[in-house]
C-alpha positions as CSV (number, residue, x, y, z in Angstrom):
1,X,47.3,242.1,-232.7
2,X,50.0,244.4,-232.3
3,X,51.2,244.7,-235.7
4,X,47.6,246.0,-236.5
5,X,47.7,249.0,-234.0
6,X,49.2,251.5,-236.5
7,X,46.4,250.8,-238.8
8,X,43.6,251.1,-236.1
9,X,45.3,254.5,-235.1
10,X,45.3,255.6,-238.5
11,X,41.4,254.6,-239.1
12,X,40.5,256.3,-235.8
13,X,42.4,259.4,-236.9
14,X,40.4,259.8,-240.1
15,X,37.0,258.5,-238.4
16,X,37.0,260.2,-234.8
17,X,37.8,263.9,-234.3
18,X,39.9,262.9,-231.1
19,X,43.4,262.8,-229.9
20,X,44.5,260.7,-232.8
21,X,43.3,263.2,-235.6
22,X,44.8,266.2,-233.6
23,X,48.3,264.4,-233.6
24,X,48.0,263.7,-237.3
25,X,47.1,267.3,-238.2
26,X,49.9,268.7,-236.2
27,X,52.4,266.3,-237.4
28,X,51.6,267.0,-241.1
29,X,51.7,270.7,-240.2
30,X,55.2,270.2,-238.7
31,X,56.4,268.3,-241.7
32,X,54.8,271.0,-244.1
33,X,56.5,273.9,-242.2
34,X,60.0,272.4,-242.2
35,X,59.6,271.7,-246.1
36,X,58.3,275.4,-246.7
37,X,61.2,276.9,-244.5
38,X,63.8,274.7,-246.2
39,X,62.6,275.9,-249.7
40,X,62.4,279.6,-248.8
41,X,65.7,279.6,-247.0
42,X,67.5,277.7,-250.1
43,X,65.6,278.6,-253.2
44,X,64.4,282.1,-252.3
45,X,67.0,283.7,-249.9
46,X,69.9,281.2,-250.8
47,X,71.2,280.8,-247.6
48,X,74.1,278.5,-247.0
49,X,73.5,275.6,-244.9
50,X,70.1,276.7,-243.5
51,X,69.7,273.6,-241.3
52,X,68.3,275.8,-238.5
53,X,65.2,277.2,-240.5
54,X,63.3,273.6,-240.9
55,X,64.6,272.6,-237.3
56,X,62.9,275.9,-235.7
57,X,59.7,275.4,-237.9
58,X,59.2,272.0,-236.5
59,X,59.4,273.0,-233.0
60,X,57.1,276.0,-233.3
61,X,54.3,273.9,-234.5
62,X,53.0,273.6,-230.8
63,X,49.9,272.5,-229.0
64,X,48.2,275.8,-228.9
65,X,48.4,278.9,-231.4
66,X,49.5,280.9,-228.2
67,X,52.4,278.7,-227.4
68,X,53.5,278.8,-231.2
69,X,53.7,282.8,-231.0
70,X,55.3,282.8,-227.7
71,X,57.7,280.3,-228.7
72,X,58.5,282.4,-231.8
73,X,59.6,285.2,-229.6
74,X,61.4,283.0,-227.0
75,X,63.3,281.1,-229.8
76,X,64.4,284.1,-231.8
77,X,65.5,285.9,-228.6
78,X,67.4,282.8,-227.4
79,X,69.1,282.3,-230.8
80,X,70.3,286.1,-230.9
81,X,71.7,285.6,-227.5
82,X,73.4,282.6,-228.7
83,X,74.9,284.2,-231.8
84,X,76.1,287.2,-229.8
85,X,77.8,284.9,-227.3
86,X,79.5,282.8,-230.1
87,X,80.6,286.1,-231.8
88,X,82.2,287.5,-228.8
89,X,83.8,284.1,-227.8
90,X,85.2,283.9,-231.3
91,X,86.9,287.3,-231.4
92,X,88.0,287.0,-227.9
93,X,89.1,283.4,-227.2
94,X,91.7,281.9,-229.9
95,X,91.2,278.3,-228.5
96,X,88.0,276.8,-230.1
97,X,88.2,274.2,-227.4
98,X,88.0,276.7,-224.7
99,X,85.5,278.8,-226.5
100,X,83.3,276.0,-226.9
101,X,83.3,275.1,-223.2
102,X,82.8,278.6,-222.2
103,X,79.9,279.2,-224.7
104,X,78.1,276.2,-223.7
105,X,78.6,277.1,-219.9
106,X,77.5,280.5,-220.0
107,X,74.7,279.8,-222.8
108,X,73.0,277.2,-220.5
109,X,73.2,279.5,-217.6
110,X,71.4,282.3,-219.3
111,X,69.1,280.1,-221.2
112,X,67.6,279.0,-217.6
113,X,66.1,282.2,-217.2
114,X,62.3,281.8,-217.1
115,X,61.8,284.4,-219.8
116,X,63.1,282.0,-222.6
117,X,61.0,279.0,-221.5
118,X,61.6,275.9,-223.1
119,X,63.7,277.8,-225.8
120,X,66.2,278.5,-223.1
121,X,68.5,275.7,-224.4
122,X,68.9,277.2,-227.6
123,X,71.2,279.9,-226.4
124,X,73.9,277.2,-225.6
125,X,73.0,275.0,-228.3
126,X,73.6,277.7,-231.0
127,X,76.6,279.0,-229.6
128,X,78.1,275.7,-229.7
129,X,77.1,274.9,-233.0
130,X,78.3,278.4,-234.3
131,X,81.9,277.9,-232.5
132,X,82.2,273.9,-233.6
133,X,81.4,274.8,-237.2
134,X,83.8,277.6,-237.3
135,X,81.2,280.4,-238.1
136,X,81.7,282.4,-235.0
137,X,84.3,284.7,-236.5
138,X,82.2,285.2,-239.8
139,X,79.7,288.0,-239.2
140,X,77.7,287.3,-242.5
141,X,77.2,283.6,-241.4
142,X,76.3,284.7,-237.9
143,X,73.4,286.7,-239.6
144,X,72.5,284.0,-241.6
145,X,72.0,281.9,-238.7
146,X,69.5,284.3,-237.0
147,X,67.8,284.7,-240.2
148,X,67.1,281.4,-240.9
149,X,65.9,280.8,-237.2
150,X,63.7,283.7,-237.4
151,X,62.2,282.5,-240.7
152,X,61.8,278.9,-239.7
153,X,59.9,279.8,-236.5
154,X,57.9,282.4,-238.1
155,X,56.8,279.8,-240.8
156,X,56.0,277.1,-238.2
157,X,54.0,279.8,-235.9
158,X,52.1,281.0,-238.8
159,X,51.2,277.8,-240.3
160,X,50.0,276.5,-236.7
161,X,47.9,279.6,-236.5
162,X,46.2,279.8,-239.9
163,X,45.7,276.2,-241.0
164,X,43.4,274.2,-238.5
165,X,44.6,275.9,-235.4
166,X,44.4,273.3,-232.7
167,X,41.9,273.3,-230.2
168,X,41.1,271.1,-227.1
169,X,37.6,270.6,-227.1
170,X,37.6,266.8,-227.4
171,X,39.9,266.7,-224.4
172,X,37.4,268.8,-222.4
173,X,34.5,266.6,-223.5
174,X,36.4,263.6,-222.4
175,X,37.2,264.9,-219.1
176,X,33.7,266.1,-218.4
177,X,32.4,262.5,-219.2
178,X,35.1,260.6,-217.3
179,X,34.6,263.0,-214.2
180,X,30.8,262.7,-214.5
181,X,30.7,258.9,-214.5
182,X,32.8,258.7,-211.5
183,X,31.0,261.1,-209.4
184,X,27.7,259.4,-210.4
185,X,29.1,255.9,-209.4
186,X,30.3,257.1,-206.0
187,X,26.8,258.7,-205.6
188,X,25.1,255.3,-206.3
189,X,27.2,253.5,-204.1
190,X,26.8,256.1,-201.4
191,X,23.3,255.7,-201.8
192,X,23.4,252.0,-201.2
193,X,25.4,252.5,-198.0
194,X,23.3,255.1,-196.7
195,X,20.1,252.9,-197.1
196,X,21.8,249.8,-195.5
197,X,23.1,252.2,-192.7
198,X,26.7,251.2,-193.4
199,X,29.9,253.2,-193.1
200,X,31.1,254.8,-196.4
201,X,34.8,254.3,-195.5
202,X,35.3,251.9,-198.2
203,X,34.6,254.6,-200.8
204,X,38.1,256.4,-199.9
205,X,39.8,254.9,-202.7
206,X,36.9,255.7,-205.1
207,X,37.0,259.1,-203.8
208,X,40.7,259.8,-204.6
209,X,39.9,258.5,-208.3
210,X,37.4,261.4,-208.3
211,X,39.9,263.9,-207.1
212,X,42.7,262.5,-209.5
213,X,39.8,263.1,-212.4
214,X,39.1,266.4,-211.3
215,X,42.7,267.6,-211.3
216,X,42.9,266.0,-214.9
217,X,39.7,268.1,-215.7
218,X,41.2,271.1,-214.3
219,X,44.3,270.6,-216.6
220,X,41.8,270.0,-219.7
221,X,40.1,273.6,-218.7
222,X,43.6,275.3,-218.9
223,X,44.4,273.7,-222.2
224,X,41.1,274.7,-223.5
225,X,41.6,278.3,-222.3
226,X,45.1,278.4,-223.6
227,X,43.9,277.0,-227.1
228,X,41.1,279.5,-227.5
229,X,43.4,282.5,-227.0
230,X,44.6,284.1,-230.2
231,X,42.6,281.0,-232.1
232,X,40.9,281.9,-235.2
233,X,38.3,279.0,-234.4
234,X,38.4,279.9,-230.7
235,X,34.7,280.8,-230.7
236,X,33.5,277.3,-231.8
237,X,35.3,275.8,-228.7
238,X,33.3,273.7,-226.2
239,X,32.1,275.8,-223.2
240,X,34.1,274.8,-219.8
241,X,31.4,275.9,-217.5
242,X,29.8,272.4,-217.0
243,X,33.1,270.8,-216.5
244,X,34.0,273.6,-213.8
245,X,30.7,272.9,-211.9
246,X,31.6,269.1,-211.9
247,X,35.1,269.6,-210.5
248,X,33.4,271.9,-207.8
249,X,31.4,268.7,-206.6
250,X,34.7,267.2,-205.1
251,X,34.4,269.0,-201.7
252,X,30.7,268.5,-201.0
253,X,31.0,264.8,-202.2
254,X,33.8,264.2,-199.7
255,X,31.9,265.9,-196.7
256,X,28.7,263.8,-197.6
257,X,30.9,260.8,-197.5
258,X,32.5,261.9,-194.1
259,X,28.9,262.3,-192.8
260,X,27.7,258.8,-193.9
261,X,30.7,257.4,-192.2
262,X,30.5,259.3,-189.0
263,X,26.7,258.6,-188.7
264,X,27.4,254.8,-189.3
265,X,30.3,254.7,-186.7
266,X,28.5,256.4,-183.8
267,X,27.3,254.3,-180.9
268,X,24.9,257.1,-180.0
269,X,21.6,256.4,-182.0
270,X,20.5,260.0,-182.2
271,X,23.4,260.4,-184.8
272,X,22.1,257.8,-187.3
273,X,19.0,258.6,-189.3
274,X,16.2,256.2,-189.2
275,X,15.5,253.9,-192.1
276,X,13.0,256.2,-193.5
277,X,15.1,259.0,-193.6
278,X,18.0,257.1,-195.0
279,X,15.7,256.0,-197.8
280,X,15.0,259.3,-198.6
281,X,18.7,260.5,-198.7
282,X,19.7,257.4,-200.8
283,X,16.8,258.3,-203.3
284,X,18.2,261.9,-203.6
285,X,21.8,260.5,-204.3
286,X,20.7,258.4,-207.0
287,X,18.7,261.5,-208.4
288,X,21.8,263.4,-208.2
289,X,23.8,260.6,-209.9
290,X,21.4,260.7,-212.6
291,X,21.7,264.4,-213.2
292,X,25.5,264.1,-213.2
293,X,25.6,261.4,-215.8
294,X,22.9,263.2,-218.1
295,X,24.4,266.6,-217.5
296,X,20.8,268.1,-217.8
297,X,19.8,270.4,-215.0
298,X,16.2,270.1,-216.0
299,X,16.3,266.7,-214.3
300,X,16.8,268.4,-210.9
301,X,13.2,268.8,-209.9
302,X,13.0,265.4,-208.5
303,X,16.3,266.4,-206.3
304,X,14.5,269.5,-205.3
305,X,11.5,267.5,-204.0
306,X,13.7,265.0,-202.1
307,X,15.5,267.9,-200.3
308,X,12.2,269.4,-199.4
309,X,11.1,266.2,-197.8
310,X,14.4,266.0,-196.0
311,X,13.8,269.5,-194.6
312,X,10.3,268.5,-193.4
313,X,11.8,265.4,-191.6
314,X,14.4,267.6,-190.0
315,X,11.7,269.9,-188.3
316,X,8.6,267.6,-188.3
317,X,7.9,265.9,-184.8
318,X,7.9,262.4,-185.9
319,X,9.2,259.2,-184.4
320,X,12.8,260.0,-186.1
321,X,13.0,263.6,-184.7
322,X,15.9,262.2,-182.5
323,X,18.0,261.3,-185.7
324,X,17.8,265.0,-187.0
325,X,21.6,265.8,-186.3
326,X,22.9,262.7,-188.5
327,X,20.2,263.5,-191.2
328,X,21.2,267.3,-191.1
329,X,24.9,266.5,-191.4
330,X,24.3,264.3,-194.4
331,X,21.8,267.0,-195.9
332,X,24.0,270.0,-195.9
333,X,26.6,268.6,-198.5
334,X,23.8,267.0,-200.3
335,X,22.0,270.5,-200.6
336,X,25.5,271.9,-201.7
337,X,25.9,269.2,-204.6
338,X,22.3,270.1,-206.0
339,X,23.0,273.9,-205.9
340,X,26.1,273.3,-207.9
341,X,24.5,270.9,-210.4
342,X,21.9,273.3,-210.8
343,X,24.6,275.9,-211.9
344,X,25.1,273.8,-215.1
């Protein structure tokens, strides 16, 4: 039932080291960073109205340590520009309404510079807050706003980097599992079509699914690499090479399906392998599917033997010698699949 969903989510967060647990940890750290920033700003530094300190702390608990540290520099820079912009407008423009509009306009333009990243909007927001609260003409309060922002951002970034810094190994493992299963399913279906001498045109949709999963896998690798950078736990991260090899299977898999479809559509008999040759290719594809699912390159021995048999069929003077063109077209991408799976 829907009302039980939050309880199920919480149970998974404590039971399984997955997305739920990562979200719970990051949320807890963000709340802790905000509280710490507020306590330091009010009880230690005694800053008046230090609302920017917890605000900045929350936003600096990012998905990776690198993003937190980069965000700290971007946010402090953006707020500094916003403070200077508000100070200039407060001194030169007597009308609050005019100053407000001008600061927001100029601040958002400056904030669009890509060097500020996602923190660029803070240029205009900081200027707007200072103008609207009447702080733009008081240098002490302007300095306070800058100090509390730097303080809150620093607390959020440090907390994220030191306490259970986020890693994305689970995302990598899940992407590997999904992509391997999708590739294996396509290989199994292609094997059946090859044995039956049928076209593989019907697999176009499944092939696009594989391409979509490969794109998702590339994204997972990107997150993993970024998550490992400057991370105290980075050495424990899941290796990315097996997933990278699976991604590289996309192109030969598409070539294989094209070769199967072309051979089945051809009216010229020499284009299509004979029944025995198609059976060997089907066995090879099923063996490759097993390797993709298991992730064990040691199981490639059978694939190599079947490739040797295909090589023999391509050169041996048998009744199927006239089918060597179609067989060769299938053998080349199949050989590439074996080579790239071997790289695991």
